[in-house]
PAZAPA-4460 file (N, C-alpha, C; in steps of 0.05 Angstrom, whole numbers, plus 32768, in hexadecimal, padded with zeros to 4 digits):
% residues 323
    n_x    n_y    n_z   ca_x   ca_y   ca_z    c_x    c_y    c_z   seq   type   mol
   845E   88DA   898A   846F   88DD   8972   8467   88C9   895D     1      M     A
   8463   88B0   8965   845B   889B   8952   843F   88A2   8946     2      R     A
   842D   88AC   8956   8412   88B3   894C   8414   88C9   8937     3      N     A
   8425   88DD   893C   8429   88F3   8929   8434   88E9   890F     4      L     A
   8447   88D7   8910   8453   88CC   88F7   843E   88BC   88E8     5      L     A
   842E   88AC   88F7   8419   889C   88EA   8404   88AD   88DC     6      E     A
   83FD   88C4   88E9   83EA   88D6   88DD   83F5   88E2   88C2     7      M     A
   840E   88E8   88C2   841A   88F4   88AA   841B   88DF   8893     8      K     A
   8424   88C7   889A   8426   88B2   8886   840A   88AB   887B     9      V     A
   83F6   88AA   888C   83DB   88A3   8883   83CF   88B9   8871    10      S     A
   83DA   88D1   8874   83D1   88E7   8863   83E0   88E8   8849    11      A     A
   83F2   88D5   8844   8402   88D4   882C   841A   88E6   882C    12      G     A
   8422   88EF   8844   8439   8901   8846   8451   88F1   8851    13      I     A
   8468   88F5   8844   8480   88E7   884D   8489   88F3   8867    14      S     A
   848C   88E2   887C   8494   88EC   8896   84B2   88E8   889C    15      G     A
   84C2   88E5   8886   84DE   88DE   888A   84ED   88F4   889A    16      H     A
   84E9   890D   8891   84F8   8923   889F   84ED   8927   88BB    17      R     A
   84D2   8925   88BE   84C6   8928   88D9   84D0   8912   88EB    18      M     A
   84D5   88FA   88E1   84DE   88E5   88F2   84F9   88EC   88FF    19      K     A
   850B   88F7   88F0   8525   88FE   88FB   8524   8916   890E    20      W     A
   8511   8929   8908   850D   893F   891B   8502   8935   8935    21      I     A
   84EF   8923   8934   84E4   8918   894C   84F8   8908   895C    22      L     A
   850A   88FB   894E   8520   88EC   895C   8532   8900   896B    23      K     A
   8537   8917   895E   8547   892B   896C   8539   8934   8986    24      E     A
   851F   8939   8984   8510   8941   899C   8511   892B   89B2    25      F     A
   850E   8912   89A9   850E   88FC   89BC   8529   88F8   89C9    26      D     A
   853F   88FC   89B9   855A   88FA   89C4   855E   8910   89D9    27      D     A
   8554   8928   89D3   8558   893E   89E6   8548   8939   8A00    28      F     A
   852F   892E   89FD   851F   8928   8A14   852C   8913   8A26    29      A     A
   8539   88FF   8A19   8546   88EA   8A28   855F   88F5   8A35    30      E     A
   856E   8907   8A27   8586   8912   8A33   8580   8924   8A4B    31      A     A
   8568   8930   8A4B   8561   8942   8A61   854F   8934   8A76    32      T     A
   854D   8919   8A73   853E   8909   8A86   8521   8912   8A89    33      N     A
   8514   8918   8A73   84F8   8920   8A73   84E7   8907   8A7B    34      L     A
   84D9   8909   8A91   84C8   88F2   8A9A   84AB   88F7   8A97    35      A     A
   84A3   8911   8A98   8486   8918   8A96   847F   8920   8A79    36      D     A
   846C   8913   8A6D   8465   8918   8A51   8456   8933   8A4D    37      P     A
   8462   8948   8A56   8456   8963   8A53   846D   8976   8A4A    38      H     A
   846A   8981   8A33   847E   8993   8A28   8479   89AF   8A32    39      I     A
   848D   89BB   8A3E   848B   89D7   8A48   849A   89EA   8A37    40      T     A
   8495   8A04   8A3B   84A4   8A18   8A2C   84C1   8A17   8A33    41      S     A
   84C7   8A12   8A4C   84E3   8A10   8A55   84F2   89F9   8A48    42      A     A
   84E4   89E3   8A44   84F0   89CC   8A37   84F7   89D3   8A1A    43      F     A
   84E5   89DF   8A0B   84EA   89E6   89EF   8500   89FB   89EE    44      I     A
   8501   8A0E   8A01   8516   8A22   8A02   8531   8A15   8A06    45      A     A
   8532   8A01   8A17   854B   89F3   8A1C   8554   89E4   8A03    46      S     A
   8541   89D8   89F5   8548   89CA   89DC   8552   89DE   89C8    47      W     A
   8545   89F6   89C6   854C   8A0A   89B2   856A   8A12   89B5    48      H     A
   8573   8A14   89CE   858F   8A1D   89D3   85A3   8A09   89C8    49      K     A
   859B   89F0   89C4   85AE   89DC   89BA   85B0   89DC   899B    50      T     A
   859F   89EC   898E   859E   89EC   8970   85AC   8A04   8964    51      R     A
   85C4   8A0A   896D   85D3   8A21   8963   85DB   8A1F   8946    52      K     A
   85DE   8A07   893C   85E8   8A03   8921   85D1   8A02   890C    53      A     A
   85B8   8A01   8915   85A2   89FF   8903   859B   8A1A   88F7    54      D     A
   8595   8A1A   88DD   858D   8A33   88CF   8570   8A3A   88D4    55      G     A
   8567   8A50   88C9   854C   8A5A   88CD   8538   8A46   88C2    56      E     A
   853C   8A3C   88AA   8529   8A2A   889D   8528   8A10   88AC    57      R     A
   853E   8A06   88B6   853F   89ED   88C5   852F   89F1   88DF    58      T     A
   8534   8A07   88ED   8525   8A0C   8906   8508   8A10   8901    59      M     A
   8500   8A1C   88EB   84E4   8A1E   88E5   84D7   8A03   88E2    60      Y     A
   84E5   89F0   88D4   84DA   89D5   88D0   84D8   89C7   88EB    61      A     A
   84EB   89CB   88FD   84EA   89BD   8917   84D5   89C9   8929    62      K     A
   84D1   89E3   8928   84BC   89EF   8938   84A0   89E7   892E    63      Y     A
   849F   89E2   8913   8486   89D8   8908   847F   89BC   8913    64      S     A
   8493   89AB   8916   848F   8991   8922   8488   8994   8940    65      V     A
   8495   89A5   894E   848E   89AA   896A   8471   89B3   896D    66      W     A
   8469   89C5   895B   844D   89CF   895B   8439   89B8   8958    67      H     A
   843E   89A7   8944   842C   8991   893E   842C   897D   8955    68      Q     A
   8443   8977   8960   8446   8963   8975   8438   896C   898E    69      L     A
   843C   8984   8997   8430   898E   89B0   8412   8991   89AD    70      T     A
   8408   8998   8996   83EB   8999   8992   83DF   897D   8995    71      I     A
   83EC   8969   8988   83E2   894D   898A   83E3   8943   89A7    72      L     A
   83F9   8949   89B5   83FB   8940   89D1   83E6   894D   89E2    73      M     A
   83E0   8967   89DE   83CC   8975   89EE   83B0   8969   89E9    74      S     A
   83AB   8961   89D0   8391   8955   89CA   838D   8939   89D6    75      R     A
   83A3   892C   89DC   83A2   8911   89E8   83A5   8912   8A06    76      T     A
   83A3   892A   8A12   83A4   892C   8A30   83BE   8934   8A3C    77      G     A
   83D4   8936   8A2C   83EE   893F   8A36   83F0   895D   8A30    78      C     A
   83E6   896E   8A42   83E6   898B   8A3D   8403   8995   8A3A    79      L     A
   8407   89A3   8A24   8422   89AD   8A1D   8422   89CA   8A15    80      C     A
   8439   89D6   8A17   843D   89F1   8A0C   8440   89EE   89EE    81      F     A
   842F   89FD   89DF   842F   89FB   89C2   843E   8A13   89B7    82      I     A
   8456   8A0F   89AD   8466   8A26   89A3   845A   8A32   8989    83      P     A
   845D   8A4C   8986   8454   8A59   896E   846A   8A55   8958    84      K     A
   8460   8A53   8940   8473   8A4F   892A   8481   8A6A   8924    85      L     A
   849B   8A69   8921   84AA   8A82   8919   84A2   8A8A   88FD    86      P     A
   84A9   8AA2   88F6   84A4   8AAB   88DB   84B3   8A9A   88C7    87      K     A
   84A5   8A92   88B2   84B1   8A80   889E   84C7   8A8F   8890    88      M     A
   84E0   8A85   8891   84F6   8A93   8883   84F4   8A91   8865    89      P     A
   84FD   8AA5   8858   84FD   8AA5   883B   8516   8A97   8831    90      Q     A
   8513   8A8C   8818   852A   8A7F   880C   8542   8A92   880A    91      A     A
   8559   8A8A   8814   856F   8A9C   8815   8582   8A9A   87FE    92      G     A
   857B   8A8D   87E8   858D   8A8B   87D2   857D   8A89   87B8    93      F     A
   858A   8A90   87A2   857E   8A8E   8787   858B   8A76   877A    94      T     A
   857B   8A63   8770   8586   8A4B   8763   8596   8A52   874A    95      P     A
   85A9   8A42   8744   85B9   8A46   872C   85AA   8A3A   8714    96      Y     A
   85A6   8A4A   86FF   8597   8A41   86E8   85AB   8A3F   86D1    97      I     A
   85AF   8A27   86C7   85C1   8A22   86B0   85B4   8A2E   8697    98      F     A
   85C5   8A38   8685   85BC   8A3F   866B   85B9   8A26   865A    99      T     A
   85AB   8A28   8644   85A8   8A11   8632   85C3   8A09   8626   100      K     A
   85D4   8A1C   8621   85EF   8A16   8617   85FF   8A07   862C   101      E     A
   85FD   8A0F   8645   860B   8A01   865B   8601   89E4   865D   102      Q     A
   85E7   89E1   865C   85DB   89C6   865D   85E6   89B4   8647   103      I     A
   85E7   89BF   862F   85F2   89B0   8618   860F   89A9   861C   104      K     A
   861F   89BC   8626   863B   89B7   862B   863F   89A1   8641   105      N     A
   862E   89A2   8655   8630   898D   866B   862A   8972   865F   106      I     A
   8615   8970   864F   860E   8956   8643   8624   894C   8631   107      F     A
   862F   895E   8620   8644   8956   860E   865D   894D   861D   108      D     A
   8664   895C   8632   867C   8955   8642   8678   893A   8650   109      A     A
   865F   8935   8659   8659   891C   8667   865B   8904   8654   110      C     A
   8652   8908   863B   8654   88F3   8627   8671   88ED   861F   111      D     A
   8683   8901   8621   869F   88FD   861B   86AF   88F3   8632   112      R     A
   86A3   88F3   864A   86B2   88EB   8663   86BB   88CE   8661   113      Y     A
   86D5   88C9   8667   86E0   88AE   8665   86F0   88A9   867F   114      R     A
   86F1   888F   8687   8701   8886   869D   871C   887F   8694   115      L     A
   8730   8882   86A6   874B   887B   86A0   8750   885D   86A4   116      Y     A
   8740   8850   86B3   8743   8833   86B7   8727   8827   86BB   117      D     A
   8726   880D   86BD   870C   87FE   86C0   8703   8800   86DC   118      V     A
   86EC   880B   86E0   86DF   880D   86FB   86C2   8804   86F9   119      R     A
   86BC   87EE   8703   86A1   87E4   8702   868F   87F1   8717   120      M     A
   869B   87FF   872A   868B   880C   873F   8688   882A   873B   121      G     A
   8689   8833   8722   8685   8850   871C   8669   8856   8713   122      T     A
   865F   886D   871A   8645   8876   8712   8646   8885   86F8   123      S     A
   865E   888A   86ED   8660   8899   86D4   8651   888C   86BD   124      L     A
   864E   8872   86BE   8640   8863   86A9   8624   886D   86A5   125      F     A
   8616   8875   86BA   85FA   887E   86B8   85F7   889C   86B8   126      A     A
   860D   88AB   86BA   860B   88C8   86BC   85FD   88D6   86A5   127      M     A
   8603   88CF   868C   85F5   88DC   8675   85D7   88D9   8677   128      P     A
   85CE   88C2   867F   85B1   88BE   8681   85A5   88CD   869A   129      A     A
   85B4   88CC   86B0   85AA   88D9   86C8   85A7   88F7   86C5   130      I     A
   85BC   8904   86BA   85BB   8921   86B7   85A6   892A   86A4   131      L     A
   85A2   891B   868F   858C   8922   867C   8571   891E   8688   132      R     A
   856E   890A   8699   8554   8906   86A7   854E   891D   86BA   133      L     A
   8562   8926   86C9   855E   893B   86DD   8557   8955   86CF   134      L     A
   8563   895B   86B8   855D   8974   86AA   8543   8973   869B   135      Y     A
   853D   895D   868F   8525   895C   867D   850B   8956   868C   136      S     A
   850D   894E   86A6   84F4   8947   86B5   84F2   8957   86CF   137      T     A
   8508   8963   86D9   8507   8971   86F2   8506   895F   870A   138      G     A
   850B   8945   8707   850B   8933   871E   8522   8939   8731   139      A     A
   851D   8934   874A   8533   8937   875E   8546   891F   875B   140      R     A
   855F   8923   8763   8573   890E   8760   856B   88F5   8770   141      I     A
   8560   88FA   8788   8557   88E3   8799   8541   88D3   878B   142      S     A
   852F   88E1   877D   8519   88D4   876F   8524   88C4   8757   143      E     A
   8537   88D0   8749   8543   88C3   8731   8551   88AA   8739   144      A     A
   8561   88AA   874E   8571   8893   8755   8560   887D   8762   145      L     A
   8548   8883   8769   8536   886E   8775   8525   8860   8760   146      S     A
   8527   8868   8747   8517   885C   8732   851E   883F   872E   147      I     A
   850A   882E   872C   850F   8812   8726   8509   880D   8708   148      L     A
   8512   87F6   86FE   850E   87EF   86E2   84F0   87EF   86DB   149      N     A
   84DF   87E6   86EE   84C3   87E4   86E8   84B5   87FF   86E8   150      E     A
   84C3   8814   86F1   84B7   882E   86F1   84BA   883D   86D6   151      D     A
   84CC   8833   86C5   84D2   8840   86AC   84C1   8834   8695   152      V     A
   84B1   8844   8688   849F   883B   8673   84A5   884C   865A   153      H     A
   84B9   8843   864B   84C2   8852   8634   84AE   8851   861D   154      L     A
   849E   883B   861B   848A   8839   8606   8474   884E   860A   155      D     A
   846D   8853   8623   8459   8867   8629   8465   8882   862F   156      E     A
   8480   8884   862F   848E   889D   8634   8489   88AA   864F   157      H     A
   848B   889A   8664   8489   88A5   867F   8498   8894   8693   158      Y     A
   849E   88A0   86AA   84AB   8892   86C0   849A   8897   86D9   159      I     A
   8496   8882   86E8   8485   8883   8700   8498   8886   8718   160      H     A
   8496   889D   8726   84A6   88A2   873D   8497   889A   8756   161      L     A
   84A3   8889   8767   8496   887F   877F   84A2   888C   8798   162      H     A
   84BC   888E   879A   84C9   8899   87B1   84CF   88B7   87AC   163      K     A
   84BC   88C8   87B4   84BE   88E4   87B0   84C2   88F3   87CA   164      T     A
   84C9   890C   87C9   84CE   891C   87E1   84B4   8920   87F1   165      K     A
   849E   8925   87E3   8485   892A   87F1   8475   8910   87F6   166      N     A
   8480   88F9   87EE   8472   88E0   87F3   845B   88DB   87E0   167      G     A
   8458   88EC   87CB   8442   88E9   87B8   844D   88DF   879E   168      T     A
   8443   88C9   8795   844C   88BD   877C   8444   88CF   8764   169      K     A
   8455   88D0   8750   844E   88E0   8738   845B   88D4   871F   170      R     A
   8451   88DD   8709   845B   88D4   86EF   8469   88EB   86E1   171      I     A
   8481   88E6   86D6   8490   88FA   86C7   8493   88F1   86AA   172      I     A
   848F   8903   8697   8491   88FB   867B   84AD   88F7   8671   173      P     A
   84B0   88E7   865D   84CA   88E1   8651   84C8   88EA   8633   174      V     A
   84D8   88FD   862B   84D8   8907   860F   84E6   88F3   85FD   175      C     A
   84E5   88F8   85E3   84F1   88E5   85D0   850F   88E3   85D3   176      E     A
   851C   88FA   85D7   8539   88FA   85D9   8542   88EB   85F2   177      S     A
   8534   88F0   8608   853B   88E2   8621   8535   88C4   861E   178      L     A
   8520   88BD   8610   851A   88A1   860C   8530   8893   85FC   179      S     A
   853C   88A1   85E9   8552   8895   85D9   856A   8891   85EB   180      S     A
   8570   88A4   85FC   8586   88A1   860F   8582   8889   8621   181      V     A
   856A   8886   862C   8564   8870   863E   8566   8855   862F   182      F     A
   855D   8854   8616   855E   883B   8607   857B   8832   8604   183      T     A
   858D   8846   85FD   85A9   883F   85FA   85B6   8837   8615   184      E     A
   85AE   8845   862A   85B8   883F   8645   85B0   8823   864E   185      Y     A
   8597   881C   864A   858D   8802   8652   859B   87EB   8642   186      I     A
   859F   87F0   8628   85AC   87DC   8618   85C9   87D6   8622   187      A     A
   85D8   87EB   8629   85F3   87E7   8632   85F4   87DD   864F   188      N     A
   85E1   87E6   8660   85E0   87DE   867C   85DA   87C0   867E   189      R     A
   85C8   87B6   866E   85C1   879A   8670   85D6   8787   8665   190      N     A
   85EB   8791   8659   8601   8781   8650   8614   877A   8668   191      K     A
   8611   8788   867E   8622   8783   8695   861C   8767   86A1   192      M     A
   8630   8758   86A8   862C   873D   86B4   8623   873E   86D1   193      P     A
   860C   874B   86D5   8601   874E   86F0   85E6   8740   86F1   194      V     A
   85E1   872E   8704   85C7   8720   8705   85B0   8734   870B   195      P     A
   859A   8730   86FD   8582   873F   8700   8585   875D   86FB   196      D     A
   8598   8765   86EA   859C   8781   86E3   8583   878C   86D6   197      M     A
   8576   877C   86C6   855E   8786   86B8   8544   877E   86C5   198      G     A
   8545   8773   86DE   852C   876B   86EC   851C   8783   86F3   199      S     A
   8502   877F   86F8   84F0   8796   86FD   84F6   87A5   8716   200      S     A
   8500   8797   872B   8505   87A3   8745   8522   87AE   8748   201      K     A
   8532   87AC   8733   854D   87B6   8734   854D   87D4   872F   202      H     A
   8560   87E3   873B   8562   8800   8736   8568   8805   8719   203      R     A
   855B   8819   870E   855F   8820   86F2   857A   882B   86ED   204      F     A
   8582   883E   86FE   859D   8849   86FC   85B0   883A   870F   205      F     A
   85C4   882E   8704   85D6   881D   8714   85F2   881F   8709   206      T     A
   8605   8817   871A   8621   8816   8711   8625   87FC   8701   207      K     A
   863A   87FA   86F2   863F   87E1   86E3   8641   87C8   86F4   208      P     A
   8648   87CA   870E   8649   87B3   871F   862E   87AC   872B   209      D     A
   8619   87BC   8725   85FE   87B6   872F   85F7   87C4   8748   210      G     A
   860A   87D3   8754   8604   87E1   876E   85F6   87FC   8768   211      T     A
   85EA   8807   877D   85DA   881F   877A   85EC   8837   8777   212      V     A
   85E2   884C   876B   85F0   8866   8767   85E7   8879   877D   213      I     A
   85FB   8886   878A   85F5   889A   879F   85F4   88B6   8793   214      R     A
   85E4   88C7   87A0   85E1   88E2   8797   85FC   88F1   8798   215      A     A
   860C   88EB   87AC   8626   88F8   87AE   8638   88F3   8796   216      C     A
   8635   88DB   878B   8646   88D4   8773   863D   88E5   875B   217      S     A
   8623   88E9   8758   8619   88FA   8742   8623   8917   8746   218      V     A
   8623   8920   875F   862C   893B   8765   864A   893E   875E   219      Y     A
   865A   892A   8765   8677   892C   8760   867D   892C   8742   220      Q     A
   866E   891C   8732   8672   891C   8715   866A   8937   8709   221      H     A
   8654   8942   8713   864B   895C   8709   8660   8972   870E   222      L     A
   866C   8971   8726   8681   8985   872C   8698   8983   8718   223      R     A
   86A0   896B   8710   86B5   8968   86FC   86AC   8973   86E1   224      K     A
   8693   896E   86DA   8688   8977   86C1   8687   8996   86C0   225      L     A
   8681   89A2   86D6   8680   89BF   86D7   869C   89CB   86D2   226      L     A
   86B1   89BE   86DC   86CC   89C8   86D7   86D3   89C4   86B9   227      V     A
   86CB   89AE   86AE   86D0   89A8   8692   86C2   89BD   8680   228      T     A
   86AA   89C5   8687   869A   89D7   8677   86A0   89F4   867D   229      C     A
   86B1   89FA   8691   86B8   8A15   8697   86A2   8A24   86A6   230      G     A
   8691   8A15   86B4   867B   8A21   86C3   8685   8A25   86E0   231      I     A
   8686   8A3E   86E9   8691   8A43   8704   8680   8A38   871A   232      P     A
   868C   8A2C   872E   867E   8A21   8745   867E   8A37   875B   233      Y     A
   8667   8A40   8763   8665   8A55   8777   8668   8A4A   8793   234      I     A
   865B   8A34   8798   865C   8A27   87B2   864B   8A34   87C7   235      G     A
   864D   8A2C   87E0   863D   8A36   87F6   861F   8A36   87F0   236      N     A
   8616   8A1F   87E7   85FA   8A1A   87E1   85EF   8A2B   87C9   237      H     A
   8601   8A38   87BA   85F8   8A48   87A4   85FE   8A3A   8789   238      H     A
   8608   8A22   878A   860A   8A12   8772   8623   8A18   8761   239      G     A
   8621   8A0E   8749   860C   89FC   873E   860C   89E1   874C   240      P     A
   85F4   89D7   8752   85F0   89BE   8760   85E0   89AB   874D   241      R     A
   85DF   8992   8755   85CF   897F   8746   85B2   8988   8746   242      V     A
   85A8   8992   875D   858C   899A   8760   8586   89B2   874E   243      H     A
   859A   89C1   8745   8596   89D7   8733   858D   89CF   8717   244      D     A
   8591   89B6   8710   8586   89AB   86F7   8567   89AB   86F9   245      L     A
   855C   89A6   8710   853F   89A7   8714   8535   89C4   8712   246      R     A
   8544   89D7   871E   853C   89F3   871C   853E   89FC   86FE   247      H     A
   8552   89F3   86F0   8555   89FB   86D4   853F   89F0   86C3   248      T     A
   8537   89D7   86C9   8520   89CB   86BB   8507   89DC   86BE   249      F     A
   8502   89E6   86D6   84EA   89F5   86DC   84EA   8A10   86CC   250      A     A
   8501   8A1E   86CD   8503   8A38   86BF   8502   8A34   86A1   251      V     A
   8511   8A21   8696   8510   8A1D   867A   84F5   8A14   8670   252      H     A
   84E6   8A05   8680   84CB   89FC   8678   84B9   8A14   8677   253      S     A
   84BB   8A27   868A   84AA   8A3F   868A   84B2   8A50   8672   254      L     A
   84CB   8A52   866C   84D4   8A62   8655   84C8   8A56   863B   255      V     A
   84C9   8A3C   8639   84BE   8A2F   8621   84A0   8A34   861E   256      Q     A
   8492   8A32   8635   8475   8A37   8634   846F   8A54   862D   257      M     A
   847F   8A67   8639   847B   8A83   8634   8480   8A8A   8617   258      G     A
   8495   8A80   860C   849B   8A86   85F0   8488   8A78   85DD   259      R     A
   847A   8A63   85E7   8466   8A56   85D7   844B   8A63   85D9   260      G     A
   8449   8A79   85E8   8430   8A87   85EA   841F   8A81   8602   261      G     A
   8429   8A70   8614   841A   8A69   862C   8421   8A7C   8643   262      T     A
   840C   8A86   8650   8411   8A97   8668   841E   8A86   867D   263      D     A
   8433   8A91   868A   8442   8A81   869D   8431   8A78   86B5   264      L     A
   841F   8A89   86BE   840F   8A82   86D5   83FA   8A6D   86CD   265      Y     A
   83F3   8A6C   86B3   83E1   8A57   86AA   83EF   8A3C   86A9   266      T     A
   8409   8A3C   86A2   8418   8A23   86A1   8424   8A1B   86BC   267      G     A
   8420   8A2C   86D0   842B   8A26   86EB   8421   8A0C   86F7   268      L     A
   8407   8A06   86F5   83FE   89EC   8701   840A   89D4   86F3   269      P     A
   8410   89D6   86D9   841C   89C0   86CA   8438   89BB   86D5   270      L     A
   8447   89D1   86D8   8463   89CE   86E2   8463   89C4   86FF   271      L     A
   8450   89CE   870F   844E   89C6   872B   8449   89A8   872D   272      S     A
   8437   899D   871D   8432   8981   871D   844A   8971   8714   273      T     A
   8458   897A   8700   846F   896C   86F5   8485   896B   870A   274      S     A
   8488   8981   871A   849D   8982   872E   8496   8973   8748   275      L     A
   847C   896D   874B   8473   895F   8763   846F   8971   877B   276      G     A
   8469   898A   8776   8463   899D   878B   8446   8999   8795   277      H     A
   8442   899D   87AF   8427   899B   87BA   8417   89B5   87B7   278      H     A
   8424   89CB   87B2   8417   89E5   87B0   8424   89F5   879A   279      S     A
   8415   8A08   878F   8420   8A1A   877A   8434   8A2D   8786   280      L     A
   8432   8A33   87A0   8444   8A46   87AC   8461   8A3D   87A9   281      K     A
   8466   8A23   87AB   8481   8A19   87A9   848C   8A1C   878C   282      A     A
   8479   8A1C   8779   8481   8A1E   875D   8483   8A3B   8753   283      T     A
   8475   8A4D   8761   8472   8A69   8757   848D   8A77   8757   284      E     A
   84A0   8A6E   8767   84BA   8A7B   8768   84C8   8A79   874C   285      Q     A
   84C2   8A64   873D   84CE   8A61   8723   84C3   8A76   870F   286      Y     A
   84AA   8A7E   8713   849F   8A93   8701   84AE   8AAD   8705   287      V     A
   84B2   8AB5   871F   84C0   8ACD   8725   84DD   8ACC   871B   288      R     A
   84E9   8AB4   871E   8505   8AB1   8715   8506   8AB2   86F6   289      L     A
   84F3   8AA7   86E9   84F2   8AA8   86CB   84EE   8AC4   86C1   290      T     A
   84DC   8AD4   86CE   84D8   8AF0   86C7   84F2   8B00   86CB   291      F     A
   8501   8AFA   86E0   851A   8B08   86E5   852F   8B02   86D0   292      A     A
   852F   8AEA   86C6   8544   8AE2   86B2   853B   8AE8   8696   293      M     A
   8520   8AE7   8691   8515   8AEC   8676   84FF   8B01   8678   294      Y     A
   8506   8B1B   867C   84F2   8B30   8680   84DF   8B33   8669   295      P     A
   84E6   8B2A   8651   84D4   8B2D   863A   84BB   8B1B   863E   296      E     A
   84BD   8B06   864E   84A6   8AF4   8652   8492   8B02   8664   297      L     A
   849B   8B13   8677   8488   8B21   8688   8477   8B35   8678   298      E     A
   8484   8B42   8665   8475   8B54   8653   8461   8B45   8643   299      Q     A
   8468   8B2D   863A   8456   8B1D   862A   843E   8B15   863B   300      Q     A
   8443   8B0C   8654   842D   8B04   8666   841B   8B1C   866C   301      C     A
   8427   8B34   866F   8417   8B4B   8674   8403   8B51   865D   302      S     A
   840D   8B4D   8645   83FB   8B51   862E   83E5   8B3C   862C   303      A     A
   83EC   8B23   8634   83D8   8B0E   8633   83C2   8B13   8648   304      I     A
   83C9   8B1D   865F   83B6   8B21   8675   83AA   8B3D   8675   305      N     A
   83AE   8B4D   865F   83A5   8B69   865F   8387   8B6B   8662   306      A     A
   8378   8B56   8659   835B   8B58   8659   8351   8B56   8676   307      F     A
   8361   8B4C   8689   8357   8B4A   86A5   8354   8B65   86B1   308      V     A
   8366   8B77   86AB   8364   8B93   86B5   8362   8BA5   869D   309      Y     A
   834B   8BAC   8694   8347   8BBC   867B   8352   8BD8   867F   310      P     A
   835C   8BE3   8669   8367   8BFE   866A   8351   8C12   866E   311      K     A
   8355   8C25   8680   8341   8C39   8687   8349   8C53   8678   312      V     A
   8336   8C5D   8669   833A   8C76   865A   832C   8C8D   8669   313      C     A
   833A   8CA1   8671   832F   8CB8   867F   832B   8CCF   866C   314      L     A
   8315   8CDE   8670   830E   8CF5   8660   830E   8D0E   8670   315      A     A
   8319   8D24   8665   831B   8D3D   8673   830E   8D53   8662   316      Y     A
   8303   8D68   8670   82F6   8D7E   8662   830C   8D93   865B   317      D     A
   8303   8DAA   8652   8317   8DBE   8649   8326   8DCA   8661   318      D     A
   831B   8DC8   8679   8328   8DD2   8691   8338   8DBD   86A0   319      N     A
   833E   8DA7   8692   834E   8D91   869D   8340   8D84   86B5   320      D     A
   8326   8D85   86B5   8317   8D77   86CA   830D   8D5C   86C0   321      R     A
   830E   8D48   86D1   8306   8D2D   86CA   82E8   8D2C   86C5   322      L     A
   82E0   8D22   86AE   82C3   8D20   86A7   82B6   8D08   86B5   323      C     A
***
């Protein structure tokens, strides 16, 4: 297990999720008194019976780890049963995409949000800047809250993300309006009587008392803003969620490119890089979603790509026979 994790990390892949899956395997092996380092089909079947609460996508991820682990063990002399990967489940939900009017209403409501008393431990202080960052860059909430002061380069209009989901560092651009919001946020944040608030290693987004902001706090504030703006909460993983700001960024970016004359599939690599995806397949879902919401863009792309498949003209004689 340690060797497998080291291989992943050396390849530049974050092994955080794999680490917890391997711990689950190790706990089960210890609970069943596994003494021989050989994984059998019966052992995996016994483990599978304990995972009644896991969904299809979760089980697929765990079987993927089983597959990699047993192959590595077999190559090192511990012959094991190598389970086949189940069919990859399709995404079972459609992300909630905010309209531009809803985004504007959320920002306005957040700017008007006020506390009834003095609370130095509230994350509301940074919410206007956080929500605008999530929408304008497509960053994940975990990536945004891990940003340090030294990662923000407003003069060059970019932010350097280090702690990402895929373990790959990337740069996200900062537009003029977001830069203005950050400048105002920094000026007010640094007035707080907290030591090293403006130091390079301090978290960029922080509470007035200097403590870190949790993702759950951002989610709770967004839920309140949805009520204020009259946006219905569907729930049951159908949103609107904080992560849907990232989905909205992707769709709105494609719409902007399409209306600017850019073929959506041509702009796909740009969006994929900005989102931090390792493959275009993960980003392609946004093209289909954009076409579904804005069908006029699909007609435009068809016209742009018409030269790829030229129109065939057929000729017939007087007896309606093909010439």
